Backbone as CSV, one residue per row, in Angstrom:
resi,resn,N_x,N_y,N_z,CA_x,CA_y,CA_z,C_x,C_y,C_z
1,MET,69.599,145.467,223.684,70.447,145.219,222.750,70.760,146.174,222.031
2,ARG,70.197,147.660,221.959,70.582,148.731,221.144,71.894,148.932,220.706
3,TRP,72.974,148.791,221.914,74.377,148.690,221.883,74.908,148.310,220.408
4,LEU,74.399,146.869,220.090,74.969,146.130,219.085,74.616,146.453,217.854
5,PHE,73.656,147.447,217.581,73.338,148.038,216.350,73.830,149.547,216.396
6,TRP,74.702,149.783,216.526,75.226,151.105,216.516,75.195,152.341,215.271
7,GLU,75.034,151.407,213.942,75.161,152.420,213.057,73.548,152.719,212.438
8,THR,72.491,152.195,213.334,71.105,152.277,212.826,70.145,152.604,214.072
9,SER,69.134,153.050,213.699,67.979,152.963,215.000,67.525,151.720,214.767
10,PRO,67.485,150.827,216.120,67.212,149.649,216.375,65.806,149.465,216.226
11,ARG,64.742,150.367,215.915,63.229,150.609,215.410,63.111,150.058,214.082
12,ARG,64.355,150.397,213.360,64.359,150.177,211.968,64.627,148.201,211.514
13,VAL,65.138,147.699,212.639,65.731,146.321,212.825,64.791,145.558,212.723
14,ASP,64.202,144.726,211.507,63.314,143.434,211.490,64.161,142.236,211.800
15,LEU,63.713,141.879,213.029,64.355,140.375,213.409,64.298,139.326,212.632
16,GLU,63.327,139.185,211.884,62.921,138.155,210.411,63.815,138.627,209.279
17,ARG,63.431,139.594,208.917,64.080,140.171,207.475,65.858,140.374,207.802
18,ASP,65.849,140.932,208.695,67.565,141.254,209.026,68.117,140.435,209.893
19,SER,67.726,139.326,210.304,68.445,138.009,210.969,69.749,137.853,210.800
20,ASP,70.003,137.719,209.169,71.606,137.691,209.360,72.596,138.490,210.090
21,TYR,72.170,139.950,209.708,72.564,141.321,210.705,72.578,141.111,211.836
22,VAL,71.594,140.840,212.474,71.002,140.338,213.942,72.308,139.642,214.550
23,LEU,71.940,137.941,213.837,72.979,137.207,214.670,74.423,137.205,214.465
24,ALA,74.753,138.183,213.164,76.222,138.554,213.141,76.582,139.122,214.327
25,ARG,75.810,140.239,214.409,76.010,141.230,215.729,76.166,140.456,217.161
26,VAL,75.185,139.661,217.381,74.946,139.170,218.612,75.984,137.918,219.111
27,LEU,76.169,137.246,217.847,77.328,136.209,217.959,78.499,136.654,218.185
28,GLU,78.854,137.786,217.342,80.304,138.486,217.645,80.737,139.010,218.423
29,PHE,79.671,139.992,219.104,79.725,141.111,219.844,78.936,141.124,221.332
30,GLY,77.629,140.296,221.297,77.092,140.506,222.294,77.757,139.726,223.688
31,THR,76.773,139.611,224.775,77.247,139.196,225.958,76.160,137.940,226.050
32,MET,76.514,137.260,227.148,75.911,136.146,227.199,74.567,135.964,227.224
33,ARG,73.792,137.158,227.797,72.607,137.596,227.722,72.064,137.877,226.503
34,GLU,72.667,138.380,225.439,71.966,138.538,224.226,72.482,137.104,223.126
35,VAL,73.521,136.382,223.674,73.639,135.252,222.800,72.312,134.200,223.169
36,ARG,72.015,133.877,224.445,70.738,133.145,224.866,69.623,133.803,224.455
37,TRP,69.463,135.088,224.168,68.429,135.280,223.532,68.041,135.013,222.020
38,ALA,69.207,135.049,221.574,69.321,134.777,220.032,69.083,133.163,219.806
39,ILE,69.622,132.394,220.815,69.159,130.704,220.673,67.671,130.626,220.866
40,ARG,67.279,131.231,221.840,65.620,131.201,222.098,64.761,131.820,220.858
41,HIS,65.383,132.620,220.858,64.501,133.699,219.187,64.646,132.860,218.301
42,TYR,65.517,132.384,217.796,66.070,131.898,215.995,66.144,130.184,216.183
43,GLY,66.442,129.890,217.261,66.653,128.431,217.718,68.000,127.751,216.842
44,ARG,68.579,126.709,217.474,69.905,126.031,216.773,69.600,125.829,215.418
45,ASP,68.679,125.306,214.706,68.735,125.019,213.119,69.111,126.114,212.859
46,ARG,68.432,127.727,212.984,68.692,128.895,212.564,70.226,129.318,212.462
47,LEU,70.733,128.888,213.659,72.171,129.415,213.709,72.868,128.360,212.936
48,LEU,72.357,127.475,212.964,73.511,126.541,211.945,73.262,126.493,210.276
49,GLU,71.987,126.857,210.123,71.787,127.672,208.907,72.494,129.352,208.424
50,PHE,72.738,129.784,209.321,73.264,131.034,209.531,74.512,130.749,209.138
51,PHE,75.241,129.982,209.537,77.072,129.546,209.639,76.908,128.783,208.241
52,ARG,76.059,127.751,208.042,76.364,126.999,206.630,76.154,127.930,205.282
53,GLN,75.032,128.757,205.492,74.822,129.729,204.318,75.781,131.126,204.214
54,THR,75.838,131.487,205.149,76.544,133.102,205.444,78.028,133.015,205.827
55,CYS,78.873,133.629,205.118,80.120,133.937,205.917,79.943,135.426,206.027
56,HIS,79.560,135.867,207.105,78.919,137.373,207.407,80.587,137.852,207.895
57,PRO,81.048,139.109,207.091,82.123,139.737,207.457,82.459,139.817,208.744
58,GLU,81.461,140.446,209.529,81.762,140.642,211.090,81.991,139.412,211.830
59,ILE,81.784,138.423,211.259,81.969,137.155,212.094,83.455,136.772,212.242
60,SER,84.265,136.503,213.146,85.581,136.430,212.984,85.846,134.864,213.020
61,GLU,87.002,134.586,212.664,87.381,132.974,212.436,87.288,132.435,214.237
62,ARG,87.331,132.763,214.957,87.530,132.626,216.042,86.123,132.300,216.993
63,THR,85.015,133.108,216.425,83.745,133.158,216.536,83.212,131.559,215.978
64,ARG,83.513,131.816,214.613,83.105,130.477,213.817,83.758,129.227,214.512
65,ALA,84.746,129.305,214.746,85.594,128.123,215.388,84.452,127.825,217.019
66,PHE,84.405,128.763,217.725,83.628,128.371,218.909,82.423,127.880,218.523
67,TRP,81.456,128.417,217.796,79.808,128.016,217.290,80.214,126.474,216.410
68,ARG,81.438,126.089,215.734,81.359,124.695,215.331,81.346,123.869,216.262
69,VAL,81.937,123.883,217.543,82.118,123.348,218.577,80.795,123.273,219.382
70,ALA,80.659,124.289,219.564,78.913,124.679,220.551,77.761,123.979,219.629
71,LEU,77.829,124.165,218.531,76.802,123.569,217.603,76.908,121.961,217.154
72,ASN,78.243,121.420,217.865,78.474,120.284,217.472,78.751,119.937,215.598
73,ALA,79.297,120.650,214.989,79.379,120.957,213.433,80.759,120.966,213.115
74,GLU,81.579,120.175,213.788,82.819,120.264,213.359,83.145,119.544,212.173
75,ASP,82.395,118.930,211.584,82.638,117.936,210.293,81.731,118.395,209.196
76,GLU,80.860,119.467,209.524,80.073,120.158,208.559,80.936,121.206,207.457
77,THR,79.987,121.408,206.532,80.379,122.239,205.466,79.918,123.528,205.777
78,TRP,80.589,124.632,206.129,80.171,125.987,206.255,80.729,126.979,205.041
79,ALA,79.698,128.057,204.958,80.155,128.963,204.013,81.669,129.340,204.407
80,THR,82.243,130.059,203.194,83.750,130.492,203.274,83.441,131.822,202.691
81,ARG,84.322,132.648,203.012,84.604,133.811,202.876,84.926,134.268,201.182
82,SER,84.432,135.023,200.839,85.085,135.306,199.302,86.244,135.765,199.144
83,ALA,87.100,135.237,198.340,88.368,135.775,198.077,88.876,137.399,198.300
84,PHE,87.945,137.863,197.740,88.388,139.493,198.108,88.103,139.866,199.536
85,ARG,87.434,138.862,200.705,87.439,139.312,201.676,88.536,138.963,202.437
86,GLN,89.399,137.827,202.172,90.416,137.081,202.759,91.562,138.085,202.972
87,ASP,91.720,138.839,201.514,93.151,139.581,201.546,92.960,140.946,200.994
88,SER,93.407,142.127,201.296,93.429,142.967,200.645,94.550,143.726,200.217
89,SER,94.368,144.411,198.883,95.752,144.776,198.405,96.176,146.472,199.010
90,ALA,94.957,147.022,199.575,95.186,148.160,200.163,96.389,148.307,201.106
91,TYR,97.190,149.189,200.620,98.237,149.289,201.488,98.143,150.046,202.853
92,TRP,96.825,150.438,203.105,96.644,150.864,204.821,96.250,149.894,205.865
93,VAL,95.828,148.676,205.064,95.232,147.486,205.514,96.634,146.291,206.239
94,ARG,97.632,146.533,205.695,98.792,145.609,206.148,98.921,145.961,207.623
């Protein structure tokens, strides 16, 4: 899974301390192999906690929608992006 952590040395990633970072990368960019590993390693409850408490900027709305269905959580309240993450006044972003 080294390819998922392109900006750091994988040896520096602590699976527990950096779980939000790991989950964001795996759930957004990982293959089925990595996703299965994350589910085995962290468990369904930790995935739900990740989405309930964290609106990680790397997680797309499409990925969030998929996991709402996959985790049978369509009626749950999940964390939302901060207003500054939803829109940018920077001219080059448009």
